[in-house]
N, C-alpha and C positions, 0 to 999 in steps of 0.2 A: 502493501501499500506506500504509493506516493505521500510523503508532505505535503500538505498546500498552506502556505503564507497567508495570515490573513490581508486581508485586500481593504482597507475604510473607501469610502465613497463619500464620507465627508471629513470634516475638523471638529471632534465631539460631539455629534450631532447637529451642529451649531452653522457652521462656516463650508463654505468650500476647500478640496485639496488645494487648488491652488495660494487661496488667502491662507490655510493654515501653514501651506510650507514656507508661506513668508516670513509670518511669524516665527516659526522656528528658529530659520537663516538667521531674523534679525535678534533672538535672544543666544542665538550661540555666535554672532559677531559679538558682543556687547560683552559678554564673556568670555571670548578671547580677547578682546583689546583689554581688558581688566587684567587679565593672564600676562600681555604684552610686558605689563609693568614689571614684573620681576625680572627680563632682561635686563631692568637699568639699575638694578642690581648689584650686578658685576661691574659695573662703572663707579660705584659708590664702595667695594671692597670688599663686601659683604659677602661671606663666601656659600657658596651653593655645592650641595648633592649633584654626582653626576645623573640623578634622577630626579630631580629639581632642574639643572641646567636642558635637560632631555625635555621636560615637559616645557618648558618657557619657548623653548625652539620649536615645537611644536606647534605650540598655539598661535607663536608667529607664522606658521607656513600654512597653519588651517586658516589664520585672521586673512593673508592675501589670496586665496583659494575662495574661501568665500565672499571677499571683495568682488573680485573675479567673474563668480555664478551669481551674485545676489541679483542683477538688471535684468537677465534671462530666465528668471521663473516669470515673471509678467510676458517677456515673450515667446514664452514655449519652445527652447531650442533645446531640443534634442539632446544634444551633447554635452550644453554643460547641466541641462535640469538631472542628465543619468549620473554625470561628474560628482554632482553638490549629495546624490542620495547615497553614493560611495562614501565620498566623504562624510556623511556624517555617521554610517555604518560604521566607518572605521576609528570615528572620533570617540565614538560611541565604549567601540571594544578596549581606545585604547586608555578614554578614564577609568573603565571599570578594573583598568588593570593597573595602574597607576591609585586607584584608592584601594586595592586589593593592598596593595605595598605598603600604603602608609600605614593602614589598619592592622597589617602585620607588624608591623615596626611599631607604632603605638600599643599592642598588645603588649608585643615583649617587654615594652619600656616599660608599661604602666602593672604588668602582673610577674614578669619575671626578672626583671633588674633589680638587682640588690640594695640601686640606688637608687630607685622610682621611688610613685607615692605607695603600692603593695609590698614592699618591701621595707618601705621606711615603718611602715604601720607595722608590720613583723619583730622588726627589731624594738618598736618602743609601745610593744602590745602590754606589757607588766605593767607602764607607767602607766598607759591612756585605758587601764580596764577597771581603774576607777575616777575617771574624769569626769562620767557623767554624771548626770542631779538623780536616776532610778537606781543608782549600784549598778548598772548594766554594763557590760566590758565595751568599750568605747571603742577598739578595734575590727571588730564585727561587725557593727553599725557601718561603719568607712568603708568597711569592703562590701557590705551588703550594699551601701550608694553608688559603690564605683560599677558592680554589675548592673544594677538597674540601670545607671548610664551607659554602658556598652549595650545593654537591650536594646534602650532607649536607641541609641542612633544605629545600631544595627536595623533594626524596623523600617526607619528614617531614609536610610542607606538604599534597602531595598525598595524602597514605593518612589525613592527618585528614580533606580535601574529599569525599574515597570514603564514610569513617565519619559524614559528615553528610550526604551524599545519601541512604547506608543510611536513614538516623534520618528521614528526609524521607519517606522509601518509605513505609514502618513506621506512620508518625503517618497519613500521609494516606490508607495501608489501613483502618488502623482507624478513620477518620475517615469511609470508604467501610460500611465494616459498617455502624456506626453508622446514619447515613442510609439504608442501602437496608434496614435490618431495621426501621426507624419506618415506611418509605414501603410498605414489606409488608405490615407490621402495620394501617396505614390505609387500605389500597388492599382486605389481605380482611374490614379491620370495617365501611367502607361496602358491602363486597360483600354480607356477609351482613345488615349490612340494610338494605337495598333488594333482596335477595335476587335478586340476578343472577349470583352465581357459578354458572360452572358445573361442579363434582365434577369434572368428568374431565377436566377443562381442567389437563393440568402446565405449560401454558409461558410463562414470564416474562421478558418483551422490556422494555426500555426505558420506563419512564414519562413518559407523557406531561405534560405543561407544567398541565394542568387535575389532573394525579395528583401532580404534586410536590411534595416536603415541604413549598417555601416560598412554593407558589401562592396569589394572592391566595385568600380563602375557605377557603384551607384552614387546619388547628389553628395551623402556626407562619407564615402568611402574612403576619398582620398585623404594625403598627407598623414601626420603623424595624428590627428584628432580621429582619422576611419581606423588607424592601428589600433588606438586606444579606445575607441568605441569599441570595438570587434571584440578586446578583449573584456575588457567590461559586461558587453551583453552574453558575452560565453558564458560566464560565472551564474547559474541561474536563467538559463537562457531559458527555461519553459518559463519562467514568471515573467520576464520582460517581454515575451514576445506572442505568449499564446492568448488567444484573440476567443471571444464567443460574442456570437450575434443579438445575445440575449445584455449586452450592455448595450449605456445607452449612448456614449460615443459612436458604438460601432451601428448605429441605426440611424446615427444624424450625419455619418460619414458616406455612409450607402445608398440615404435618401438622399443626399445631396447630389451625387455622381451621375445617379442614374436619373434625376430629373434632366441633369446637364447631359447626359448624353438621348434622351429622349427628345430636348430641344435640338441636337445635332442631327 
């Protein structure tokens, strides 16, 4: 059984995918813009770890890519929107990796480092055990509070991760819609030009490689963009290029070009 990714048709049920993608891209843009300030720490002499430095450099590169792709959301440019979808997916994966690294480091420092808060509590447990007003040991209370804070932080991290995954699905769904709309118009244009379109055929299946948006010889298949576009589409091709007649955009494109063919 093949796994089928969810394919949102709206953003939180209130806005279009295009508006949702613009809002998501803007939020990521502001996030990366604030992260770039970490680069300035290098010039102030502040010591950065290798993980911190790589995170700030990645934020800078992501900011540049976002500034390039953001205007193309409204233009519905196939290559740029596909690149934006992959950028957001990879940034989400990288963010999850950095969060994991920092969480493990924080956990080790808090609960296993003898000089950390937990270790300090262990060293002074005898002295702190008589501090509380009700006569209960103080160190266990502090440890319980630390565990509760850890659980709260974990819940928040999971919630934010789920939100990012949903944002990924929205951006991917919009890029998929842009790709398929362009491919559909390209297909019907070619069919109308060569007079090979069958007016009674309502079935649209997965696009062949020869008719792919980034295939060699097609409008978007030349140059480095064509090569990179073919690479991006090849990963999860069934998701990006599989089309069904019951989708609204397909009916729109189909009726549009059939009407034009009839007039001709």
